N, C-alpha and C positions, 0 to 999 in steps of 0.2 A: 305703240304710240310713237309718233314721229317727233324727234326732238326739235325744240325751237331753234331758229337760226342763231340766236344769241347764245344758247347753250352749246351749239356746235363751235362757235367762235371761241367761247371760253375753253372748251375741251381742246381745241387746236392750240390755244395759247399755253395750256398745261403741257402738251407734248413738246412744244417749242422750248419751254423754259425748264421743265422738270423731267423730260423723257428722252427716249431715243427710238429711232427707226433703223433697223439693221437687217442684213441678210447673213444669217449665221452659217458659217461653213463648218461642217462636221466630217470627221472620218467615219465612214460607214462600213458595214460588212460587205456591201456591194463594191465592185471595183471603182475606184475613184471617190472623190468627196461627194457629200450630199449637202444641200442647202435648205435653210428653213427661214421663211420670213418671220420677223419678230418685231413687236412694238411694245414698249414698256414706259411706265410713268412711276416716278418715285416722289414721295412726299412724307413728311412727319405728321401730317394731319390726316387721320383716317377718314374723316368726313369728306375731305376734298377728293381722296382717291375713290371713295364709294360713290360720290356724285358723278365722277368721271365715268366709272364703270356703268352706272345707270344710263348715262347719256349715250354711250357707244353701244350698250346692250350686249356685251360679251366680255370675255376675259376672266382672269382670276386675281384675287387679292391675297397677298401673303405678307408675312413679316419680313422686312429687309434685314440683312446681316449688319451688325454694328462692329466696326473695327475696335472701338474702345467704349464700352458702355458707360464709363465714367465721364467721358467727353462728348459723346454723341447721343442724341435722343433716338428713340425707336422710330424707324422709318417703315413705311408701308409701300409695297410694290404691287402695281397692277400690271399684268402682262398678258399677251395674247400671241399666238403664232398661227402659221398656216393660212388657210383661206380667210379666217377671221381677221388676221393682221392686215391682209390686203383689203378686206371690206372696210376696216377702220380707216385705212389710208384713203380709200375712195370717198368715204363719208366726209372726212375732214379736209380733204385736199384743197378746196377753194379757200379755206381759212388758215391754212398752215404757212408759216414762214419756212418750214423745212419741206416745202413743196417739191424741191428737187429730189430729196431723199425719198419721199413718198412716191413720186413718179417712177423712180428707178425700182422701188419695191413692187409697184404695180406691174411694171414691165417684166420683172422676174417671175411673177406669179404663174402665168400660163406655162412658162418654161419648166417650172418645178412640178406644178400640179398635173400637167398633161401627161408627164412621164409616169406618174404614180410611184410605186415602189418597185423599180425594176429588179427582179430577182436574178442575181448572178450576172447582170450586165450593167454597163455604165449609162447614165442618162445621156441621150444623144445631144442634149442642149448644154453640155458641160462647159464648152468654150464661151458661150454667150453668158452663162451664169457667172463664170470666173470674171469676165469683163464687168458685169453689173456689180459683183462683189467688190472689185477693186475701185470702181467709181463711188460706191457707197462708203467705202473706207476712206477715200479722199475727202468726202464731204464731212465725215464725222471726226476727222483728224483735227486736233487742236492746233492753233497757231495759224500763221499766214499760209495761204495756198494760191495756186494759180487758177483764178476764176474762169479763164478762158477754156480750160480743159473739161468744164462741167457742162453737160447737156441738160438744160432746164425744160421741164414740160411746160406747156402753155395752157392757159384756161381761156376759153372763148367767152364772149359776153353772156352766153346762155349757160355758163358754168360747166361746160363739157371739157373733159380732159382731152387735150390734143398732144399725143406723145410724139416726140421727134422720130423721124425715120433714121435708123442707124444702119449704115451700110458696112459691109464686111471690110475690116481693116481700119475703120475709124475708131478712135478712142483707145486703141490697143497701144500698150507701151508703157 
């Protein structure tokens, strides 16, 4: 069943306010790091998290960790990774305020997924993935930031994603 446009806007708002989009960097058994696309939403209302999961059609819901049960209510976490994380970003991209983060994750997708799990060798796209990881970290960092250093994806009038062309050497640093 195709979600309604109003539901997609609601789901995007939930990611904007209660969630995050990231490119997780892991140390792997293969030479060099590996990267994993991740999207998550946190909320204390289980019905809200369940509705979100139904709208996007993937992911898992689990209980969130409480720092201090005497002071914090039980939270619920919806999360998804890999191709599904990228699919959620594509689905919600026109409605997200975190469009720049989603666009960077979408750019990272083919670089990660095309390499598969290279046994005993490094992903040949590691330098590009490192750059995207740094850009995403800049965007998720709290506090003031230099907006000029961020490459924003553009949405055309027919709601198609137009990713910027990144040339070698741009954005590094």
